[in-house]
FISEMAR-635946 format. One record per residue (C-alpha): x, y, z. Coordinates in nm, 2 decimals, m for minus. Layout:
pt px=X py=Y pz=Z;
...
This chain:
pt px=7.51 py=9.85 pz=9.19;
pt px=7.51 py=9.47 pz=9.21;
pt px=7.82 py=9.30 pz=9.05;
pt px=7.82 py=9.17 pz=8.70;
pt px=7.77 py=8.80 pz=8.67;
pt px=7.87 py=8.61 pz=8.36;
pt px=7.66 py=8.31 pz=8.25;
pt px=7.85 py=8.09 pz=8.00;
pt px=7.63 py=7.88 pz=7.77;
pt px=7.81 py=7.64 pz=7.53;
pt px=7.60 py=7.59 pz=7.22;
pt px=7.62 py=7.29 pz=6.98;
pt px=7.33 py=7.12 pz=6.80;
pt px=7.06 py=7.24 pz=7.03;
pt px=6.84 py=7.43 pz=6.79;
pt px=6.52 py=7.27 pz=6.93;
pt px=6.61 py=7.36 pz=7.29;
pt px=6.79 py=7.69 pz=7.28;
pt px=6.49 py=7.92 pz=7.29;
pt px=6.37 py=7.76 pz=7.61;
pt px=6.71 py=7.79 pz=7.77;
pt px=6.75 py=8.15 pz=7.67;
pt px=6.40 py=8.24 pz=7.78;
pt px=6.48 py=8.12 pz=8.13;
pt px=6.81 py=8.32 pz=8.14;
pt px=6.66 py=8.64 pz=8.00;
pt px=6.39 py=8.63 pz=8.27;
pt px=6.63 py=8.62 pz=8.56;
pt px=6.53 py=8.83 pz=8.86;
pt px=6.91 py=8.92 pz=8.89;
pt px=6.95 py=9.16 pz=8.59;
pt px=7.31 py=9.26 pz=8.59;
pt px=7.42 py=8.97 pz=8.37;
pt px=7.62 py=8.90 pz=8.07;
pt px=7.51 py=8.59 pz=7.89;
pt px=7.79 py=8.45 pz=7.68;
pt px=7.68 py=8.22 pz=7.41;
pt px=7.97 py=8.02 pz=7.27;
pt px=7.87 py=7.88 pz=6.94;
pt px=8.10 py=7.58 pz=6.92;
pt px=8.09 py=7.54 pz=6.54;
pt px=7.73 py=7.42 pz=6.56;
pt px=7.62 py=7.29 pz=6.21;
pt px=7.25 py=7.36 pz=6.25;
pt px=7.06 py=7.69 pz=6.29;
pt px=7.22 py=7.78 pz=6.63;
pt px=7.47 py=8.03 pz=6.50;
pt px=7.19 py=8.25 pz=6.36;
pt px=6.98 py=8.20 pz=6.67;
pt px=7.26 py=8.32 pz=6.89;
pt px=7.31 py=8.63 pz=6.68;
pt px=6.94 py=8.71 pz=6.70;
pt px=6.95 py=8.70 pz=7.08;
pt px=7.24 py=8.94 pz=7.09;
pt px=7.05 py=9.18 pz=6.86;
pt px=6.75 py=9.18 pz=7.09;
pt px=6.92 py=9.21 pz=7.43;
pt px=7.24 py=9.40 pz=7.51;
pt px=7.33 py=9.15 pz=7.79;
pt px=7.39 py=8.87 pz=7.53;
pt px=7.73 py=8.83 pz=7.38;
pt px=7.81 py=8.57 pz=7.11;
pt px=8.14 py=8.40 pz=7.03;
pt px=8.16 py=8.19 pz=6.72;
pt px=8.44 py=7.93 pz=6.71;
pt px=8.54 py=7.61 pz=6.54;
pt px=8.43 py=7.30 pz=6.73;
pt px=8.64 py=7.25 pz=7.04;
pt px=8.40 py=7.04 pz=7.24;
pt px=8.22 py=7.13 pz=7.57;
pt px=8.55 py=7.19 pz=7.76;
pt px=8.68 py=7.42 pz=7.48;
pt px=8.35 py=7.62 pz=7.47;
pt px=8.35 py=7.66 pz=7.85;
pt px=8.71 py=7.77 pz=7.85;
pt px=8.64 py=8.03 pz=7.58;
pt px=8.36 py=8.17 pz=7.79;
pt px=8.58 py=8.18 pz=8.10;
pt px=8.84 py=8.38 pz=7.92;
pt px=8.59 py=8.62 pz=7.77;
pt px=8.39 py=8.67 pz=8.08;
pt px=8.39 py=9.02 pz=8.25;
pt px=8.19 py=8.93 pz=8.56;
pt px=8.30 py=8.89 pz=8.92;
pt px=8.11 py=8.56 pz=8.93;
pt px=8.07 py=8.28 pz=8.68;
pt px=7.79 py=8.03 pz=8.61;
pt px=7.75 py=7.76 pz=8.35;
pt px=7.42 py=7.66 pz=8.19;
pt px=7.40 py=7.38 pz=7.93;
pt px=7.20 py=7.50 pz=7.63;
pt px=6.94 py=7.22 pz=7.64;
pt px=6.87 py=7.29 pz=8.01;
pt px=6.68 py=7.57 pz=8.18;
pt px=6.67 py=7.74 pz=8.51;
pt px=6.43 py=7.90 pz=8.76;
pt px=6.38 py=8.28 pz=8.74;
pt px=6.57 py=8.32 pz=9.07;
pt px=6.85 py=8.08 pz=8.99;
pt px=7.12 py=8.35 pz=8.98;
pt px=6.98 py=8.57 pz=9.25;
pt px=6.94 py=8.29 pz=9.50;
pt px=7.30 py=8.16 pz=9.44;
pt px=7.44 py=8.51 pz=9.46;
pt px=7.27 py=8.60 pz=9.78;
pt px=7.39 py=8.28 pz=9.94;
pt px=7.75 py=8.37 pz=9.86;
pt px=7.70 py=8.72 pz=10.01;
pt px=7.54 py=8.58 pz=10.32;
pt px=7.79 py=8.31 pz=10.39;
pt px=8.12 py=8.43 pz=10.25;
pt px=8.16 py=8.11 pz=10.05;
pt px=8.33 py=8.10 pz=9.72;
pt px=8.09 py=7.86 pz=9.56;
pt px=7.71 py=7.83 pz=9.59;
pt px=7.51 py=7.53 pz=9.46;
pt px=7.14 py=7.43 pz=9.42;
pt px=6.96 py=7.11 pz=9.37;
pt px=6.86 py=7.01 pz=9.02;
pt px=6.57 py=6.81 pz=8.87;
pt px=6.57 py=6.58 pz=8.57;
pt px=6.31 py=6.74 pz=8.35;
pt px=6.14 py=6.68 pz=8.01;
pt px=6.02 py=7.03 pz=7.94;
pt px=5.78 py=7.09 pz=8.23;
pt px=5.81 py=7.39 pz=8.46;
pt px=6.05 py=7.35 pz=8.75;
pt px=5.87 py=7.28 pz=9.08;
pt px=6.04 py=7.31 pz=9.41;
pt px=6.01 py=7.46 pz=9.76;
pt px=6.08 py=7.83 pz=9.82;
pt px=6.25 py=7.73 pz=10.14;
pt px=6.61 py=7.87 pz=10.14;
pt px=6.75 py=7.62 pz=10.39;
pt px=7.11 py=7.56 pz=10.32;
pt px=7.41 py=7.36 pz=10.43;
pt px=7.78 py=7.47 pz=10.43;
pt px=8.07 py=7.24 pz=10.36;
pt px=8.45 py=7.31 pz=10.40;
pt px=8.78 py=7.14 pz=10.32;
pt px=8.78 py=6.76 pz=10.35;
pt px=8.41 py=6.75 pz=10.43;
pt px=8.34 py=6.93 pz=10.11;
pt px=8.56 py=6.71 pz=9.90;
pt px=8.40 py=6.40 pz=10.07;
pt px=8.06 py=6.49 pz=9.92;
pt px=8.20 py=6.36 pz=9.59;
pt px=8.18 py=6.01 pz=9.74;
pt px=7.83 py=6.02 pz=9.89;
pt px=7.52 py=5.84 pz=9.74;
pt px=7.51 py=5.87 pz=9.36;
pt px=7.25 py=6.14 pz=9.34;
pt px=7.42 py=6.36 pz=9.60;
pt px=7.76 py=6.31 pz=9.45;
pt px=7.63 py=6.41 pz=9.11;
pt px=7.48 py=6.72 pz=9.25;
pt px=7.83 py=6.82 pz=9.38;
pt px=8.04 py=6.72 pz=9.08;
pt px=7.85 py=6.88 pz=8.79;
pt px=7.96 py=7.23 pz=8.67;
pt px=7.62 py=7.38 pz=8.59;
pt px=7.42 py=7.41 pz=8.92;
pt px=7.67 py=7.65 pz=9.08;
pt px=7.78 py=8.01 pz=9.10;
pt px=8.16 py=8.06 pz=9.14;
pt px=8.38 py=8.35 pz=9.24;
pt px=8.57 py=8.43 pz=8.92;
pt px=8.91 py=8.41 pz=9.08;
pt px=8.88 py=8.04 pz=9.14;
pt px=8.94 py=7.99 pz=8.76;
pt px=9.27 py=8.19 pz=8.77;
pt px=9.47 py=7.87 pz=8.71;
pt px=9.20 py=7.62 pz=8.63;
pt px=9.04 py=7.52 pz=8.29;
pt px=8.84 py=7.23 pz=8.17;
pt px=9.05 py=6.96 pz=8.00;
pt px=9.02 py=6.98 pz=7.62;
pt px=8.90 py=6.69 pz=7.41;
pt px=8.76 py=6.50 pz=7.71;
pt px=8.42 py=6.42 pz=7.84;
pt px=8.35 py=6.39 pz=8.21;
pt px=8.53 py=6.72 pz=8.22;
pt px=8.35 py=6.82 pz=8.55;
pt px=8.49 py=6.51 pz=8.72;
pt px=8.84 py=6.63 pz=8.62;
pt px=8.78 py=6.99 pz=8.74;
pt px=8.53 py=7.05 pz=9.02;
pt px=8.75 py=6.90 pz=9.29;
pt px=9.02 py=7.15 pz=9.20;
pt px=8.77 py=7.44 pz=9.23;
pt px=8.66 py=7.30 pz=9.57;
pt px=9.02 py=7.30 pz=9.69;
pt px=9.07 py=7.66 pz=9.58;
pt px=8.73 py=7.78 pz=9.71;
pt px=8.76 py=7.60 pz=10.05;
pt px=8.39 py=7.66 pz=10.13;
pt px=8.06 py=7.58 pz=9.95;
pt px=7.70 py=7.66 pz=10.04;
pt px=7.43 py=7.43 pz=9.92;
pt px=7.06 py=7.52 pz=9.90;
pt px=6.80 py=7.25 pz=9.90;
pt px=6.59 py=7.45 pz=9.64;
pt px=6.56 py=7.30 pz=9.30;
pt px=6.66 py=7.59 pz=9.06;
pt px=6.81 py=7.40 pz=8.77;
pt px=6.64 py=7.17 pz=8.52;
pt px=6.85 py=6.90 pz=8.35;
pt px=6.68 py=6.80 pz=8.03;
pt px=6.68 py=6.42 pz=7.97;
pt px=6.53 py=6.38 pz=7.63;
pt px=6.81 py=6.53 pz=7.41;
pt px=6.92 py=6.23 pz=7.20;
pt px=7.23 py=6.42 pz=7.10;
pt px=7.36 py=6.45 pz=7.45;
pt px=7.73 py=6.35 pz=7.48;
pt px=7.65 py=6.13 pz=7.78;
pt px=7.36 py=5.93 pz=7.61;
pt px=7.57 py=5.65 pz=7.46;
pt px=7.83 py=5.42 pz=7.63;
pt px=8.15 py=5.40 pz=7.44;
pt px=8.53 py=5.37 pz=7.49;
pt px=8.54 py=5.75 pz=7.54;
pt px=8.34 py=5.71 pz=7.86;
pt px=8.65 py=5.55 pz=8.01;
pt px=8.80 py=5.90 pz=8.04;
pt px=8.60 py=5.90 pz=8.37;
pt px=8.87 py=5.67 pz=8.50;
pt px=9.14 py=5.91 pz=8.40;
pt px=8.97 py=6.19 pz=8.59;
pt px=8.95 py=5.97 pz=8.90;
pt px=9.32 py=5.88 pz=8.87;
pt px=9.41 py=6.24 pz=8.86;
pt px=9.19 py=6.32 pz=9.16;
pt px=9.37 py=6.05 pz=9.36;
pt px=9.71 py=6.19 pz=9.28;
pt px=9.58 py=6.54 pz=9.38;
pt px=9.45 py=6.40 pz=9.71;
pt px=9.79 py=6.25 pz=9.79;
pt px=9.96 py=6.58 pz=9.71;
pt px=9.72 py=6.80 pz=9.90;
pt px=9.64 py=6.63 pz=10.23;
pt px=9.32 py=6.45 pz=10.15;
pt px=9.45 py=6.10 pz=10.22;
pt px=9.16 py=6.01 pz=10.45;
pt px=8.94 py=6.01 pz=10.13;
pt px=9.16 py=5.77 pz=9.94;
pt px=8.97 py=5.45 pz=10.05;
pt px=8.65 py=5.60 pz=9.91;
pt px=8.83 py=5.72 pz=9.60;
pt px=8.98 py=5.38 pz=9.52;
pt px=8.65 py=5.21 pz=9.59;
pt px=8.47 py=5.44 pz=9.34;
pt px=8.74 py=5.37 pz=9.09;
pt px=8.73 py=5.00 pz=9.12;
pt px=8.35 py=4.98 pz=9.13;
pt px=8.35 py=5.18 pz=8.81;
pt px=8.58 py=4.94 pz=8.63;
pt px=8.33 py=4.66 pz=8.72;
pt px=8.02 py=4.86 pz=8.62;
pt px=8.17 py=4.97 pz=8.29;
pt px=8.29 py=4.61 pz=8.21;
pt px=7.93 py=4.48 pz=8.27;
pt px=7.78 py=4.76 pz=8.06;
pt px=7.99 py=4.65 pz=7.76;
pt px=7.76 py=4.46 pz=7.53;
pt px=7.79 py=4.32 pz=7.17;
pt px=7.68 py=4.67 pz=7.06;
pt px=7.99 py=4.83 pz=7.22;
pt px=8.26 py=4.90 pz=6.96;
pt px=8.57 py=4.69 pz=7.03;
pt px=8.39 py=4.52 pz=7.32;
pt px=8.66 py=4.26 pz=7.40;
pt px=8.94 py=4.52 pz=7.39;
pt px=8.75 py=4.76 pz=7.61;
pt px=8.67 py=4.48 pz=7.86;
pt px=9.04 py=4.37 pz=7.86;
pt px=9.15 py=4.73 pz=7.93;
pt px=8.90 py=4.75 pz=8.22;
pt px=9.02 py=4.43 pz=8.37;
pt px=9.38 py=4.54 pz=8.36;
pt px=9.29 py=4.87 pz=8.51;
pt px=9.10 py=4.71 pz=8.80;
pt px=9.40 py=4.48 pz=8.87;
pt px=9.64 py=4.78 pz=8.86;
pt px=9.42 py=4.99 pz=9.09;
pt px=9.40 py=4.70 pz=9.34;
pt px=9.78 py=4.68 pz=9.35;
pt px=9.84 py=5.06 pz=9.36;
pt px=9.57 py=5.13 pz=9.62;
pt px=9.62 py=4.82 pz=9.83;
pt px=9.70 py=5.02 pz=10.14;
pt px=9.37 py=5.20 pz=10.11;
pt px=9.16 py=4.92 pz=9.97;
pt px=9.25 py=4.71 pz=10.28;
pt px=9.04 py=4.95 pz=10.48;
pt px=8.73 py=4.87 pz=10.28;
pt px=8.48 py=4.61 pz=10.40;
pt px=8.58 py=4.24 pz=10.36;
pt px=8.29 py=4.18 pz=10.12;
pt px=8.40 py=4.46 pz=9.89;
pt px=8.76 py=4.34 pz=9.88;
pt px=8.65 py=3.98 pz=9.82;
pt px=8.42 py=4.10 pz=9.53;
pt px=8.72 py=4.27 pz=9.36;
pt px=8.93 py=3.95 pz=9.38;
pt px=8.64 py=3.74 pz=9.25;
pt px=8.58 py=3.97 pz=8.96;
pt px=8.95 py=3.96 pz=8.86;
pt px=8.92 py=3.57 pz=8.85;
pt px=8.58 py=3.53 pz=8.69;
pt px=8.36 py=3.83 pz=8.58;
pt px=8.09 py=3.57 pz=8.48;
pt px=8.07 py=3.42 pz=8.83;
pt px=8.08 py=3.76 pz=8.99;
pt px=7.78 py=3.88 pz=8.78;
pt px=7.59 py=3.56 pz=8.85;
pt px=7.64 py=3.59 pz=9.22;
pt px=7.55 py=3.96 pz=9.20;
pt px=7.22 py=3.89 pz=9.02;
pt px=7.14 py=3.62 pz=9.28;
pt px=7.19 py=3.86 pz=9.57;
pt px=6.98 py=4.13 pz=9.40;
pt px=6.71 py=3.88 pz=9.33;
pt px=6.69 py=3.77 pz=9.70;
pt px=6.64 py=4.13 pz=9.82;
């Protein structure tokens, strides 16, 4: 008999999308599943919907809890899971019928601890992708380095929900409570524990982009928790032998300070205070990471110095260079 796989689905204010998500999970070609719906204190009709799914299919388990956020809901699911493998699916998203089976078979074939697929940004249409099962394997520093590739590739590696994990990876790892960008703070730790990952080019996960209630839809001070996750990752790299990745890690951190600063508009609450904090953070990172930042291109280092002196001039020159391309 094939092993039990636990699929953890945090549920909060997704009444309009939950049916679609559940239809995709209940139709999986891999049948030995437990689907754990964690109702995170949802104030809409989701609690009743969750209970109705459990009444109709014995594979569905429901946990009702007071609101603890996405991290708290995932952690509850991890602790309740009985499967040998874990997957996470966000409740406004949906997956291909062979999402679980493909990822499970890749783990079996390769001996990896984590399998991963490509995802597509969707608006409700069926997922379309090749049936080709071509895959790549990554290990150790090479695996961790994928977090610093082109933005689309790095996103594919860092998110929690396009993967299947061996359960034991979570023995000492949980998502940080009360924070967003929780995957940025967690996935690299799972990579370190798992050591090997297999990545199929198939698109098996649909990330829904029209949910106005998404926690990542609006820029606010809370988004700066991304910087905290990157600071923690740098410390982890220093402690665990990934020092060759530190130039890229500091570059990503410094670039983000500038990007966030420029995204702050008059509509941003406490705009001046947020921008002040970002400028102070950039200056601190440039001092703390000087040894590693010196290995970056001269143009990049000059840009950081210019921004610290005059964000206005930096933005003006940046727009000029973009306009000349």
